[in-house]
N, CA and C atoms of all chains as a GROMACS GRO file, in nm:
protein
  615
    1MET      N    1   0.086  -0.119   0.000
    1MET     CA    2   0.000   0.000   0.000
    1MET      C    3   0.088   0.122   0.000
    2TYR      N    4   0.031   0.234  -0.046
    2TYR     CA    5   0.104   0.360  -0.051
    2TYR      C    6   0.019   0.469   0.014
    3LEU      N    7   0.085   0.572   0.062
    3LEU     CA    8   0.013   0.691   0.110
    3LEU      C    9  -0.020   0.778  -0.010
    4ALA      N   10  -0.133   0.849  -0.002
    4ALA     CA   11  -0.168   0.941  -0.111
    4ALA      C   12  -0.262   1.048  -0.057
    5ARG      N   13  -0.266   1.158  -0.132
    5ARG     CA   14  -0.362   1.264  -0.102
    5ARG      C   15  -0.469   1.260  -0.210
    6VAL      N   16  -0.597   1.260  -0.170
    6VAL     CA   17  -0.705   1.265  -0.270
    6VAL      C   18  -0.714   1.408  -0.318
    7THR      N   19  -0.699   1.427  -0.450
    7THR     CA   20  -0.696   1.564  -0.503
    7THR      C   21  -0.820   1.599  -0.581
    8GLY      N   22  -0.905   1.499  -0.609
    8GLY     CA   23  -1.026   1.535  -0.684
    8GLY      C   24  -1.108   1.412  -0.716
    9ARG      N   25  -1.208   1.434  -0.798
    9ARG     CA   26  -1.297   1.323  -0.835
    9ARG      C   27  -1.302   1.312  -0.986
   10LEU      N   28  -1.356   1.201  -1.032
   10LEU     CA   29  -1.370   1.182  -1.176
   10LEU      C   30  -1.501   1.110  -1.202
   11VAL      N   31  -1.579   1.164  -1.294
   11VAL     CA   32  -1.707   1.099  -1.327
   11VAL      C   33  -1.700   1.053  -1.471
   12ALA      N   34  -1.732   0.926  -1.495
   12ALA     CA   35  -1.734   0.874  -1.632
   12ALA      C   36  -1.862   0.792  -1.644
   13THR      N   37  -1.969   0.861  -1.686
   13THR     CA   38  -2.098   0.790  -1.687
   13THR      C   39  -2.096   0.678  -1.791
   14GLN      N   40  -2.027   0.703  -1.900
   14GLN     CA   41  -2.021   0.596  -2.002
   14GLN      C   42  -1.896   0.514  -1.972
   15ARG      N   43  -1.918   0.396  -1.916
   15ARG     CA   44  -1.800   0.321  -1.875
   15ARG      C   45  -1.826   0.171  -1.876
   16TYR      N   46  -1.723   0.099  -1.852
   16TYR     CA   47  -1.731  -0.047  -1.851
   16TYR      C   48  -1.831  -0.090  -1.744
   17THR      N   49  -1.913  -0.188  -1.774
   17THR     CA   50  -2.024  -0.224  -1.683
   17THR      C   51  -1.974  -0.251  -1.542
   18GLY      N   52  -1.861  -0.318  -1.527
   18GLY     CA   53  -1.812  -0.355  -1.394
   18GLY      C   54  -1.785  -0.234  -1.306
   19LEU      N   55  -1.771  -0.117  -1.365
   19LEU     CA   56  -1.735   0.002  -1.286
   19LEU      C   57  -1.859   0.076  -1.237
   20ASP      N   58  -1.978   0.018  -1.254
   20ASP     CA   59  -2.099   0.089  -1.209
   20ASP      C   60  -2.092   0.111  -1.059
   21GLY      N   61  -2.136   0.230  -1.017
   21GLY     CA   62  -2.145   0.257  -0.874
   21GLY      C   63  -2.010   0.266  -0.806
   22VAL      N   64  -1.902   0.271  -0.887
   22VAL     CA   65  -1.769   0.278  -0.825
   22VAL      C   66  -1.723   0.424  -0.828
   23ALA      N   67  -1.690   0.477  -0.710
   23ALA     CA   68  -1.646   0.617  -0.704
   23ALA      C   69  -1.502   0.626  -0.751
   24LEU      N   70  -1.475   0.713  -0.848
   24LEU     CA   71  -1.340   0.728  -0.902
   24LEU      C   72  -1.281   0.859  -0.850
   25GLN      N   73  -1.160   0.851  -0.795
   25GLN     CA   74  -1.102   0.972  -0.737
   25GLN      C   75  -0.959   0.992  -0.784
   26TRP      N   76  -0.922   1.119  -0.799
   26TRP     CA   77  -0.783   1.154  -0.834
   26TRP      C   78  -0.699   1.144  -0.708
   27ILE      N   79  -0.585   1.076  -0.716
   27ILE     CA   80  -0.498   1.072  -0.597
   27ILE      C   81  -0.354   1.105  -0.638
   28GLN      N   82  -0.282   1.163  -0.543
   28GLN     CA   83  -0.139   1.193  -0.563
   28GLN      C   84  -0.060   1.110  -0.462
   29PRO      N   85   0.011   1.005  -0.509
   29PRO     CA   86   0.092   0.927  -0.415
   29PRO      C   87   0.194   1.014  -0.344
   30LEU      N   88   0.222   0.981  -0.216
   30LEU     CA   89   0.315   1.062  -0.135
   30LEU      C   90   0.432   0.978  -0.087
   31ASP      N   91   0.549   1.041  -0.071
   31ASP     CA   92   0.666   0.968  -0.021
   31ASP      C   93   0.677   0.989   0.130
   32GLU      N   94   0.792   0.946   0.186
   32GLU     CA   95   0.808   0.949   0.333
   32GLU      C   96   0.810   1.089   0.388
   33ASP      N   97   0.828   1.191   0.300
   33ASP     CA   98   0.827   1.329   0.348
   33ASP      C   99   0.695   1.398   0.319
   34GLY      N  100   0.600   1.319   0.268
   34GLY     CA  101   0.470   1.379   0.233
   34GLY      C  102   0.474   1.454   0.102
   35LYS      N  103   0.586   1.438   0.028
   35LYS     CA  104   0.595   1.507  -0.101
   35LYS      C  105   0.540   1.416  -0.211
   36SER      N  106   0.511   1.478  -0.326
   36SER     CA  107   0.454   1.398  -0.436
   36SER      C  108   0.553   1.292  -0.479
   37MET      N  109   0.503   1.174  -0.501
   37MET     CA  110   0.586   1.060  -0.544
   37MET      C  111   0.522   1.005  -0.671
   38GLY      N  112   0.582   1.035  -0.784
   38GLY     CA  113   0.526   0.985  -0.910
   38GLY      C  114   0.405   1.066  -0.952
   39ASP      N  115   0.340   1.015  -1.056
   39ASP     CA  116   0.229   1.091  -1.115
   39ASP      C  117   0.099   1.072  -1.038
   40GLN      N  118   0.007   1.166  -1.060
   40GLN     CA  119  -0.127   1.146  -1.005
   40GLN      C  120  -0.193   1.033  -1.084
   41MET      N  121  -0.293   0.970  -1.020
   41MET     CA  122  -0.363   0.861  -1.090
   41MET      C  123  -0.508   0.857  -1.043
   42VAL      N  124  -0.587   0.774  -1.109
   42VAL     CA  125  -0.728   0.763  -1.071
   42VAL      C  126  -0.745   0.631  -0.997
   43ALA      N  127  -0.810   0.636  -0.882
   43ALA     CA  128  -0.830   0.514  -0.804
   43ALA      C  129  -0.978   0.496  -0.775
   44CYS      N  130  -1.015   0.372  -0.759
   44CYS     CA  131  -1.153   0.340  -0.719
   44CYS      C  132  -1.156   0.349  -0.566
   45ALA      N  133  -1.256   0.419  -0.512
   45ALA     CA  134  -1.262   0.437  -0.366
   45ALA      C  135  -1.340   0.321  -0.305
   46ALA      N  136  -1.265   0.228  -0.242
   46ALA     CA  137  -1.334   0.114  -0.179
   46ALA      C  138  -1.388   0.154  -0.042
   47ILE      N  139  -1.342   0.269   0.009
   47ILE     CA  140  -1.396   0.323   0.135
   47ILE      C  141  -1.439   0.466   0.105
   48SER      N  142  -1.504   0.533   0.205
   48SER     CA  143  -1.556   0.667   0.176
   48SER      C  144  -1.446   0.769   0.197
   49SER      N  145  -1.387   0.817   0.090
   49SER     CA  146  -1.286   0.923   0.103
   49SER      C  147  -1.322   1.033   0.004
   50GLY      N  148  -1.265   1.153   0.028
   50GLY     CA  149  -1.298   1.264  -0.062
   50GLY      C  150  -1.178   1.354  -0.080
   51PRO      N  151  -1.190   1.455  -0.165
   51PRO     CA  152  -1.076   1.544  -0.192
   51PRO      C  153  -1.020   1.603  -0.063
   52GLY      N  154  -0.886   1.606  -0.056
   52GLY     CA  155  -0.820   1.664   0.061
   52GLY      C  156  -0.779   1.557   0.161
   53ASP      N  157  -0.840   1.440   0.153
   53ASP     CA  158  -0.810   1.336   0.253
   53ASP      C  159  -0.674   1.272   0.228
   54LEU      N  160  -0.611   1.232   0.338
   54LEU     CA  161  -0.491   1.150   0.331
   54LEU      C  162  -0.540   1.005   0.334
   55VAL      N  163  -0.494   0.925   0.237
   55VAL     CA  164  -0.547   0.788   0.228
   55VAL      C  165  -0.433   0.689   0.202
   56MET      N  166  -0.468   0.561   0.203
   56MET     CA  167  -0.378   0.454   0.162
   56MET      C  168  -0.441   0.388   0.040
   57PHE      N  169  -0.359   0.355  -0.059
   57PHE     CA  170  -0.418   0.282  -0.172
   57PHE      C  171  -0.330   0.163  -0.206
   58VAL      N  172  -0.392   0.069  -0.277
   58VAL     CA  173  -0.320  -0.050  -0.322
   58VAL      C  174  -0.330  -0.052  -0.474
   59ASP      N  175  -0.227  -0.107  -0.540
   59ASP     CA  176  -0.232  -0.109  -0.686
   59ASP      C  177  -0.226  -0.253  -0.735
   60GLY      N  178  -0.233  -0.268  -0.863
   60GLY     CA  179  -0.226  -0.402  -0.922
   60GLY      C  180  -0.355  -0.479  -0.903
   61ARG      N  181  -0.343  -0.608  -0.904
   61ARG     CA  182  -0.460  -0.696  -0.900
   61ARG      C  183  -0.538  -0.676  -0.770
   62GLU      N  184  -0.466  -0.642  -0.664
   62GLU     CA  185  -0.534  -0.626  -0.535
   62GLU      C  186  -0.637  -0.514  -0.542
   63ALA      N  187  -0.612  -0.415  -0.630
   63ALA     CA  188  -0.708  -0.304  -0.640
   63ALA      C  189  -0.842  -0.358  -0.687
   64ALA      N  190  -0.838  -0.452  -0.783
   64ALA     CA  191  -0.966  -0.506  -0.834
   64ALA      C  192  -1.036  -0.583  -0.722
   65MET      N  193  -0.956  -0.644  -0.635
   65MET     CA  194  -1.017  -0.723  -0.527
   65MET      C  195  -1.079  -0.634  -0.420
   66ALA      N  196  -1.030  -0.512  -0.411
   66ALA     CA  197  -1.082  -0.422  -0.306
   66ALA      C  198  -1.215  -0.361  -0.346
   67CYS      N  199  -1.243  -0.357  -0.477
   67CYS     CA  200  -1.365  -0.290  -0.524
   67CYS      C  201  -1.485  -0.380  -0.501
   68PRO      N  202  -1.605  -0.317  -0.491
   68PRO     CA  203  -1.726  -0.397  -0.465
   68PRO      C  204  -1.739  -0.515  -0.561
   69VAL      N  205  -1.728  -0.485  -0.692
   69VAL     CA  206  -1.738  -0.595  -0.789
   69VAL      C  207  -1.596  -0.644  -0.814
   70THR      N  208  -1.567  -0.762  -0.764
   70THR     CA  209  -1.430  -0.810  -0.779
   70THR      C  210  -1.396  -0.833  -0.926
   71PHE      N  211  -1.267  -0.822  -0.956
   71PHE     CA  212  -1.214  -0.844  -1.092
   71PHE      C  213  -1.274  -0.748  -1.193
   72VAL      N  214  -1.293  -0.627  -1.143
   72VAL     CA  215  -1.331  -0.520  -1.235
   72VAL      C  216  -1.198  -0.459  -1.283
   73PRO      N  217  -1.191  -0.404  -1.401
   73PRO     CA  218  -1.062  -0.356  -1.453
   73PRO      C  219  -1.016  -0.228  -1.383
   74VAL      N  220  -0.964  -0.244  -1.262
   74VAL     CA  221  -0.919  -0.127  -1.187
   74VAL      C  222  -0.778  -0.158  -1.137
   75ASP      N  223  -0.685  -0.065  -1.148
   75ASP     CA  224  -0.549  -0.099  -1.104
   75ASP      C  225  -0.505  -0.017  -0.984
   76ALA      N  226  -0.597   0.061  -0.926
   76ALA     CA  227  -0.562   0.134  -0.803
   76ALA      C  228  -0.690   0.150  -0.723
   77ALA      N  229  -0.684   0.123  -0.592
   77ALA     CA  230  -0.804   0.133  -0.508
   77ALA      C  231  -0.766   0.190  -0.372
   78ILE      N  232  -0.846   0.285  -0.326
   78ILE     CA  233  -0.822   0.344  -0.195
   78ILE      C  234  -0.877   0.248  -0.090
   79VAL      N  235  -0.792   0.204   0.003
   79VAL     CA  236  -0.833   0.102   0.100
   79VAL      C  237  -0.831   0.151   0.243
   80GLY      N  238  -0.792   0.276   0.264
   80GLY     CA  239  -0.792   0.326   0.402
   80GLY      C  240  -0.788   0.477   0.407
   81PHE      N  241  -0.864   0.534   0.502
   81PHE     CA  242  -0.858   0.678   0.529
   81PHE      C  243  -0.756   0.694   0.642
   82VAL      N  244  -0.649   0.767   0.614
   82VAL     CA  245  -0.540   0.777   0.712
   82VAL      C  246  -0.563   0.897   0.802
   83GLU      N  247  -0.587   0.869   0.931
   83GLU     CA  248  -0.609   0.979   1.025
   83GLU      C  249  -0.474   1.037   1.067
   84GLN      N  250  -0.374   0.948   1.076
   84GLN     CA  251  -0.242   0.997   1.119
   84GLN      C  252  -0.133   0.910   1.058
   85ALA      N  253  -0.033   0.974   1.002
   85ALA     CA  254   0.083   0.901   0.949
   85ALA      C  255   0.207   0.973   1.003
   86ILE      N  256   0.282   0.902   1.087
   86ILE     CA  257   0.402   0.961   1.144
   86ILE      C  258   0.522   0.906   1.067
   87SER      N  259   0.605   0.995   1.012
   87SER     CA  260   0.724   0.951   0.940
   87SER      C  261   0.845   1.019   1.001
   88LYS      N  262   0.937   0.937   1.052
   88LYS     CA  263   1.058   0.991   1.117
   88LYS      C  264   1.018   1.091   1.225
   89GLY      N  265   0.913   1.056   1.298
   89GLY     CA  266   0.873   1.138   1.412
   89GLY      C  267   0.788   1.259   1.376
   90VAL      N  268   0.763   1.280   1.246
   90VAL     CA  269   0.689   1.401   1.206
   90VAL      C  270   0.559   1.358   1.137
   91PRO      N  271   0.445   1.416   1.176
   91PRO     CA  272   0.321   1.380   1.108
   91PRO      C  273   0.323   1.423   0.962
   92ILE      N  274   0.271   1.335   0.875
   92ILE     CA  275   0.260   1.369   0.732
   92ILE      C  276   0.121   1.428   0.712
   93GLY      N  277   0.114   1.550   0.660
   93GLY     CA  278  -0.014   1.611   0.626
   93GLY      C  279  -0.113   1.594   0.739
   94ARG      N  280  -0.238   1.606   0.704
   94ARG     CA  281  -0.343   1.588   0.804
   94ARG      C  282  -0.451   1.502   0.740
   95GLY      N  283  -0.516   1.419   0.817
   95GLY     CA  284  -0.620   1.333   0.761
   95GLY      C  285  -0.740   1.414   0.716
   96ALA      N  286  -0.773   1.518   0.794
   96ALA     CA  287  -0.900   1.586   0.764
   96ALA      C  288  -0.888   1.664   0.632
   97ALA      N  289  -0.998   1.674   0.563
   97ALA     CA  290  -0.998   1.744   0.433
   97ALA      C  291  -0.962   1.890   0.455
   98GLY      N  292  -0.890   1.946   0.360
   98GLY     CA  293  -0.869   2.090   0.363
   98GLY      C  294  -0.759   2.136   0.455
   99VAL      N  295  -0.712   2.049   0.542
   99VAL     CA  296  -0.604   2.096   0.633
   99VAL      C  297  -0.473   2.046   0.574
  100SER      N  298  -0.386   2.132   0.534
  100SER     CA  299  -0.265   2.079   0.469
  100SER      C  300  -0.150   2.078   0.565
  101MET      N  301   1.044  -1.049  -0.219
  101MET     CA  302   1.050  -0.982  -0.089
  101MET      C  303   1.156  -0.874  -0.094
  102PHE      N  304   1.144  -0.775  -0.010
  102PHE     CA  305   1.248  -0.671  -0.008
  102PHE      C  306   1.282  -0.631   0.136
  103LEU      N  307   1.394  -0.560   0.147
  103LEU     CA  308   1.446  -0.514   0.276
  103LEU      C  309   1.399  -0.370   0.295
  104ALA      N  310   1.359  -0.335   0.417
  104ALA     CA  311   1.312  -0.197   0.438
  104ALA      C  312   1.337  -0.154   0.582
  105ASP      N  313   1.345  -0.024   0.601
  105ASP     CA  314   1.351   0.033   0.736
  105ASP      C  315   1.210   0.075   0.776
  106VAL      N  316   1.174   0.047   0.900
  106VAL     CA  317   1.045   0.097   0.951
  106VAL      C  318   1.070   0.239   0.999
  107ILE      N  319   1.010   0.339   0.931
  107ILE     CA  320   1.038   0.479   0.963
  107ILE      C  321   0.920   0.548   1.027
  108GLY      N  322   0.807   0.476   1.040
  108GLY     CA  323   0.692   0.544   1.102
  108GLY      C  324   0.572   0.454   1.114
  109THR      N  325   0.464   0.515   1.162
  109THR     CA  326   0.340   0.440   1.185
  109THR      C  327   0.226   0.507   1.110
  110VAL      N  328   0.122   0.428   1.080
  110VAL     CA  329   0.005   0.481   1.009
  110VAL      C  330  -0.120   0.435   1.084
  111VAL      N  331  -0.212   0.528   1.104
  111VAL     CA  332  -0.340   0.494   1.170
  111VAL      C  333  -0.452   0.521   1.069
  112ALA      N  334  -0.528   0.417   1.037
  112ALA     CA  335  -0.634   0.433   0.936
  112ALA      C  336  -0.764   0.380   0.995
  113PRO      N  337  -0.838   0.467   1.066
  113PRO     CA  338  -0.960   0.420   1.132
  113PRO      C  339  -1.067   0.369   1.035
  114ILE      N  340  -1.069   0.424   0.914
  114ILE     CA  341  -1.164   0.372   0.814
  114ILE      C  342  -1.081   0.291   0.715
  115GLN      N  343  -1.110   0.162   0.705
  115GLN     CA  344  -1.028   0.077   0.616
  115GLN      C  345  -1.110  -0.042   0.569
  116ILE      N  346  -1.059  -0.108   0.465
  116ILE     CA  347  -1.130  -0.227   0.418
  116ILE      C  348  -1.121  -0.333   0.527
  117PRO      N  349  -1.227  -0.416   0.540
  117PRO     CA  350  -1.233  -0.511   0.651
  117PRO      C  351  -1.114  -0.606   0.657
  118GLU      N  352  -1.058  -0.645   0.541
  118GLU     CA  353  -0.952  -0.746   0.543
  118GLU      C  354  -0.829  -0.699   0.624
  119LEU      N  355  -0.809  -0.568   0.632
  119LEU     CA  356  -0.693  -0.519   0.709
  119LEU      C  357  -0.713  -0.547   0.858
  120ASN      N  358  -0.840  -0.556   0.898
  120ASN     CA  359  -0.872  -0.608   1.031
  120ASN      C  360  -0.802  -0.532   1.145
  121GLY      N  361  -0.781  -0.402   1.124
  121GLY     CA  362  -0.722  -0.321   1.232
  121GLY      C  363  -0.580  -0.361   1.267
  122GLY      N  364  -0.513  -0.430   1.174
  122GLY     CA  365  -0.375  -0.471   1.202
  122GLY      C  366  -0.282  -0.352   1.207
  123LYS      N  367  -0.165  -0.372   1.270
  123LYS     CA  368  -0.070  -0.261   1.282
  123LYS      C  369  -0.015  -0.225   1.145
  124LEU      N  370  -0.016  -0.094   1.114
  124LEU     CA  371   0.032  -0.046   0.985
  124LEU      C  372   0.160   0.034   1.009
  125LEU      N  373   0.265  -0.003   0.936
  125LEU     CA  374   0.394   0.065   0.954
  125LEU      C  375   0.440   0.126   0.823
  126LEU      N  376   0.506   0.242   0.834
  126LEU     CA  377   0.554   0.313   0.715
  126LEU      C  378   0.695   0.263   0.684
  127LEU      N  379   0.719   0.223   0.558
  127LEU     CA  380   0.847   0.160   0.523
  127LEU      C  381   0.924   0.241   0.420
  128ARG      N  382   1.057   0.240   0.440
  128ARG     CA  383   1.147   0.296   0.338
  128ARG      C  384   1.230   0.179   0.286
  129PRO      N  385   1.200   0.129   0.163
  129PRO     CA  386   1.281   0.020   0.108
  129PRO      C  387   1.428   0.062   0.100
  130VAL      N  388   1.518  -0.028   0.141
  130VAL     CA  389   1.661   0.007   0.142
  130VAL      C  390   1.744  -0.109   0.087
  131THR      N  391   1.870  -0.076   0.049
  131THR     CA  392   1.968  -0.179   0.014
  131THR      C  393   2.035  -0.220   0.147
  132PRO      N  394   2.109  -0.334   0.150
  132PRO     CA  395   2.169  -0.378   0.276
  132PRO      C  396   2.252  -0.269   0.344
  133ASP      N  397   2.312  -0.179   0.264
  133ASP     CA  398   2.393  -0.075   0.330
  133ASP      C  399   2.311   0.050   0.362
  134GLY      N  400   2.176   0.036   0.350
  134GLY     CA  401   2.093   0.144   0.403
  134GLY      C  402   2.054   0.251   0.304
  135ARG      N  403   2.096   0.239   0.178
  135ARG     CA  404   2.057   0.341   0.080
  135ARG      C  405   1.911   0.321   0.039
  136ARG      N  406   1.839   0.434   0.032
  136ARG     CA  407   1.697   0.430  -0.003
  136ARG      C  408   1.681   0.383  -0.146
  137THR      N  409   1.585   0.290  -0.165
  137THR     CA  410   1.561   0.240  -0.300
  137THR      C  411   1.413   0.204  -0.310
  138GLY      N  412   1.348   0.241  -0.418
  138GLY     CA  413   1.207   0.206  -0.431
  138GLY      C  414   1.116   0.306  -0.364
  139LYS      N  415   0.984   0.275  -0.363
  139LYS     CA  416   0.884   0.371  -0.317
  139LYS      C  417   0.849   0.353  -0.169
  140THR      N  418   0.822   0.464  -0.104
  140THR     CA  419   0.774   0.458   0.034
  140THR      C  420   0.643   0.379   0.037
  141ARG      N  421   0.631   0.291   0.135
  141ARG     CA  422   0.512   0.203   0.138
  141ARG      C  423   0.453   0.195   0.278
  142VAL      N  424   0.329   0.147   0.281
  142VAL     CA  425   0.265   0.116   0.409
  142VAL      C  426   0.244  -0.034   0.411
  143ALA      N  427   0.285  -0.100   0.519
  143ALA     CA  428   0.274  -0.246   0.524
  143ALA      C  429   0.199  -0.290   0.650
  144LEU      N  430   0.137  -0.404   0.637
  144LEU     CA  431   0.070  -0.467   0.751
  144LEU      C  432   0.178  -0.545   0.826
  145ASP      N  433   0.186  -0.526   0.958
  145ASP     CA  434   0.291  -0.593   1.033
  145ASP      C  435   0.246  -0.731   1.080
  146ARG      N  436   0.326  -0.831   1.049
  146ARG     CA  437   0.298  -0.967   1.099
  146ARG      C  438   0.424  -1.025   1.164
  147ALA      N  439   0.516  -0.937   1.208
  147ALA     CA  440   0.640  -0.988   1.268
  147ALA      C  441   0.674  -0.914   1.395
  148GLY      N  442   0.581  -0.837   1.447
  148GLY     CA  443   0.608  -0.764   1.572
  148GLY      C  444   0.715  -0.657   1.553
  149ALA      N  445   0.719  -0.596   1.434
  149ALA     CA  446   0.822  -0.494   1.407
  149ALA      C  447   0.781  -0.362   1.470
  150GLY      N  448   0.880  -0.274   1.483
  150GLY     CA  449   0.852  -0.141   1.538
  150GLY      C  450   0.939  -0.039   1.467
  151VAL      N  451   0.913   0.087   1.497
  151VAL     CA  452   0.990   0.195   1.432
  151VAL      C  453   1.137   0.176   1.466
  152GLY      N  454   1.224   0.188   1.364
  152GLY     CA  455   1.367   0.172   1.386
  152GLY      C  456   1.418   0.036   1.347
  153ASP      N  457   1.327  -0.060   1.324
  153ASP     CA  458   1.370  -0.194   1.283
  153ASP      C  459   1.398  -0.199   1.134
  154ARG      N  460   1.486  -0.291   1.097
  154ARG     CA  461   1.500  -0.324   0.954
  154ARG      C  462   1.426  -0.455   0.936
  155VAL      N  463   1.343  -0.459   0.832
  155VAL     CA  464   1.250  -0.570   0.819
  155VAL      C  465   1.252  -0.633   0.681
  156LEU      N  466   1.196  -0.755   0.678
  156LEU     CA  467   1.179  -0.828   0.553
  156LEU      C  468   1.032  -0.817   0.516
  157VAL      N  469   1.005  -0.781   0.391
  157VAL     CA  470   0.868  -0.749   0.352
  157VAL      C  471   0.827  -0.827   0.228
  158VAL      N  472   0.712  -0.895   0.240
  158VAL     CA  473   0.653  -0.962   0.123
  158VAL      C  474   0.571  -0.857   0.048
  159ASP      N  475   0.578  -0.857  -0.085
  159ASP     CA  476   0.507  -0.754  -0.162
  159ASP      C  477   0.428  -0.816  -0.276
  160GLU      N  478   0.358  -0.925  -0.242
  160GLU     CA  479   0.289  -0.995  -0.350
  160GLU      C  480   0.159  -1.053  -0.295
  161GLY      N  481   0.051  -1.042  -0.371
  161GLY     CA  482  -0.082  -1.070  -0.320
  161GLY      C  483  -0.104  -1.210  -0.268
  162ASN      N  484  -0.064  -1.310  -0.352
  162ASN     CA  485  -0.095  -1.446  -0.308
  162ASN      C  486  -0.027  -1.480  -0.176
  163SER      N  487   0.099  -1.438  -0.165
  163SER     CA  488   0.169  -1.465  -0.039
  163SER      C  489   0.099  -1.394   0.077
  164ALA      N  490   0.059  -1.269   0.053
  164ALA     CA  491  -0.006  -1.192   0.161
  164ALA      C  492  -0.136  -1.261   0.200
  165ARG      N  493  -0.212  -1.305   0.099
  165ARG     CA  494  -0.340  -1.370   0.131
  165ARG      C  495  -0.316  -1.500   0.206
  166GLY      N  496  -0.204  -1.568   0.171
  166GLY     CA  497  -0.170  -1.690   0.244
  166GLY      C  498  -0.141  -1.659   0.390
  167ILE      N  499  -0.069  -1.551   0.412
  167ILE     CA  500  -0.034  -1.511   0.550
  167ILE      C  501  -0.161  -1.475   0.626
  168LEU      N  502  -0.251  -1.400   0.558
  168LEU     CA  503  -0.371  -1.354   0.628
  168LEU      C  504  -0.477  -1.463   0.633
  169GLY      N  505  -0.456  -1.570   0.553
  169GLY     CA  506  -0.554  -1.678   0.552
  169GLY      C  507  -0.688  -1.631   0.498
  170ASN      N  508  -0.684  -1.534   0.404
  170ASN     CA  509  -0.810  -1.480   0.351
  170ASN      C  510  -0.795  -1.468   0.199
  171PRO      N  511  -0.858  -1.558   0.126
  171PRO     CA  512  -0.839  -1.561  -0.019
  171PRO      C  513  -0.890  -1.437  -0.090
  172LYS      N  514  -0.963  -1.350  -0.017
  172LYS     CA  515  -1.017  -1.232  -0.087
  172LYS      C  516  -0.950  -1.104  -0.041
  173ALA      N  517  -0.841  -1.114   0.038
  173ALA     CA  518  -0.783  -0.993   0.097
  173ALA      C  519  -0.712  -0.911  -0.009
  174ALA      N  520  -0.747  -0.784  -0.017
  174ALA     CA  521  -0.684  -0.694  -0.114
  174ALA      C  522  -0.557  -0.636  -0.052
  175VAL      N  523  -0.467  -0.726  -0.009
  175VAL     CA  524  -0.346  -0.682   0.061
  175VAL      C  525  -0.226  -0.749  -0.006
  176LYS      N  526  -0.115  -0.678  -0.020
  176LYS     CA  527   0.002  -0.749  -0.074
  176LYS      C  528   0.131  -0.714  -0.001
  177THR      N  529   0.134  -0.609   0.079
  177THR     CA  530   0.260  -0.570   0.145
  177THR      C  531   0.252  -0.604   0.293
  178VAL      N  532   0.326  -0.710   0.332
  178VAL     CA  533   0.319  -0.759   0.470
  178VAL      C  534   0.460  -0.778   0.525
  179ILE      N  535   0.483  -0.728   0.647
  179ILE     CA  536   0.615  -0.746   0.709
  179ILE      C  537   0.619  -0.887   0.768
  180VAL      N  538   0.718  -0.965   0.724
  180VAL     CA  539   0.724  -1.103   0.769
  180VAL      C  540   0.846  -1.133   0.854
  181GLY      N  541   0.932  -1.036   0.876
  181GLY     CA  542   1.049  -1.065   0.957
  181GLY      C  543   1.122  -0.940   1.000
  182VAL      N  544   1.185  -0.948   1.119
  182VAL     CA  545   1.272  -0.839   1.164
  182VAL      C  546   1.415  -0.889   1.143
  183VAL      N  547   1.491  -0.817   1.064
  183VAL     CA  548   1.621  -0.867   1.019
  183VAL      C  549   1.727  -0.847   1.127
  184ASP      N  550   1.803  -0.956   1.156
  184ASP     CA  551   1.915  -0.944   1.249
  184ASP      C  552   2.037  -0.891   1.174
  185TYR      N  553   2.077  -0.968   1.069
  185TYR     CA  554   2.187  -0.917   0.988
  185TYR      C  555   2.175  -0.970   0.847
  186VAL      N  556   2.250  -0.907   0.758
  186VAL     CA  557   2.248  -0.945   0.617
  186VAL      C  558   2.392  -0.969   0.575
  187GLU      N  559   2.417  -1.081   0.507
  187GLU     CA  560   2.548  -1.103   0.444
  187GLU      C  561   2.527  -1.083   0.295
  188ALA      N  562   2.592  -0.978   0.244
  188ALA     CA  563   2.575  -0.953   0.100
  188ALA      C  564   2.703  -0.890   0.048
  189ASP      N  565   2.737  -0.923  -0.078
  189ASP     CA  566   2.858  -0.866  -0.141
  189ASP      C  567   2.978  -0.885  -0.048
  190THR      N  568   2.990  -1.007   0.006
  190THR     CA  569   3.104  -1.042   0.096
  190THR      C  570   3.111  -0.950   0.217
  191ARG      N  571   3.002  -0.881   0.248
  191ARG     CA  572   3.008  -0.794   0.368
  191ARG      C  573   2.897  -0.835   0.463
  192LEU      N  574   2.914  -0.801   0.590
  192LEU     CA  575   2.812  -0.833   0.690
  192LEU      C  576   2.749  -0.703   0.738
  193TYR      N  577   2.617  -0.694   0.729
  193TYR     CA  578   2.547  -0.574   0.776
  193TYR      C  579   2.466  -0.615   0.898
  194ASP      N  580   2.508  -0.570   1.015
  194ASP     CA  581   2.439  -0.609   1.139
  194ASP      C  582   2.331  -0.507   1.169
  195HIS      N  583   2.207  -0.553   1.174
  195HIS     CA  584   2.095  -0.460   1.196
  195HIS      C  585   2.038  -0.472   1.335
  196ARG      N  586   2.105  -0.548   1.422
  196ARG     CA  587   2.045  -0.567   1.555
  196ARG      C  588   2.072  -0.444   1.640
  197THR      N  589   2.015  -0.330   1.589
  197THR     CA  590   2.037  -0.207   1.667
  197THR      C  591   1.926  -0.197   1.771
  198PRO      N  592   1.953  -0.137   1.885
  198PRO     CA  593   1.844  -0.119   1.983
  198PRO      C  594   1.737  -0.030   1.922
  199ARG      N  595   1.611  -0.051   1.962
  199ARG     CA  596   1.500   0.024   1.903
  199ARG      C  597   1.517   0.172   1.938
  200LYS      N  598   1.517   0.260   1.838
  200LYS     CA  599   1.537   0.404   1.865
  200LYS      C  600   1.421   0.457   1.947
  201HIS      N  601   1.294   0.424   1.904
  201HIS     CA  602   1.181   0.495   1.966
  201HIS      C  603   1.109   0.409   2.068
  202GLY      N  604   1.167   0.288   2.097
  202GLY     CA  605   1.105   0.207   2.202
  202GLY      C  606   0.958   0.183   2.174
  203ASN      N  607   0.925   0.152   2.046
  203ASN     CA  608   0.784   0.132   2.011
  203ASN      C  609   0.734   0.003   2.076
  204PRO      N  610   0.632   0.008   2.160
  204PRO     CA  611   0.584  -0.113   2.229
  204PRO      C  612   0.516  -0.204   2.128
  205ALA      N  613   0.593  -0.284   2.056
  205ALA     CA  614   0.534  -0.365   1.947
  205ALA      C  615   0.432  -0.462   2.006
   0.00000   0.00000   0.00000
């Protein structure tokens, strides 16, 4: 799993049937200093998260397993809302939306 | 599997059920001599690791599901060992350092 910040949402009404009812969100993976790590990506939200939240996501096949309909073509899924992440003794970001 | 330093902790009150409230630790993948390599990760602890430990980490779904005994677990990064030392490139890297932060594992 990786840490990430939810930066937005994505709506695609015309989509593959397996993705029905799946919330798609923009996320920015974060490194140990809370800085951006790699590119932003779209993840399926397996739990209730929203823009501004600090979250954990999983990629690869496990992402499809985390979504309501298993084996849907999804390669990233948010699996946890992170209330607190301490790295080298320093909290990374804030879990609550809007607090950076 | 890869080698990593445990550099922090993660608390995720809202999570998928398969994680089952297990301890989540923040990892920095490293080479035996401690150089950072790879992406910062969050792992489920199954070896009683704590901050300051160097650990062995499984990063593959089937193995993780085997460890968790749950064929549907959307988990792949699990700490499976706390490393004492590594012999690599004809050198010995002793990691049995006392815990820096005294994390009550």
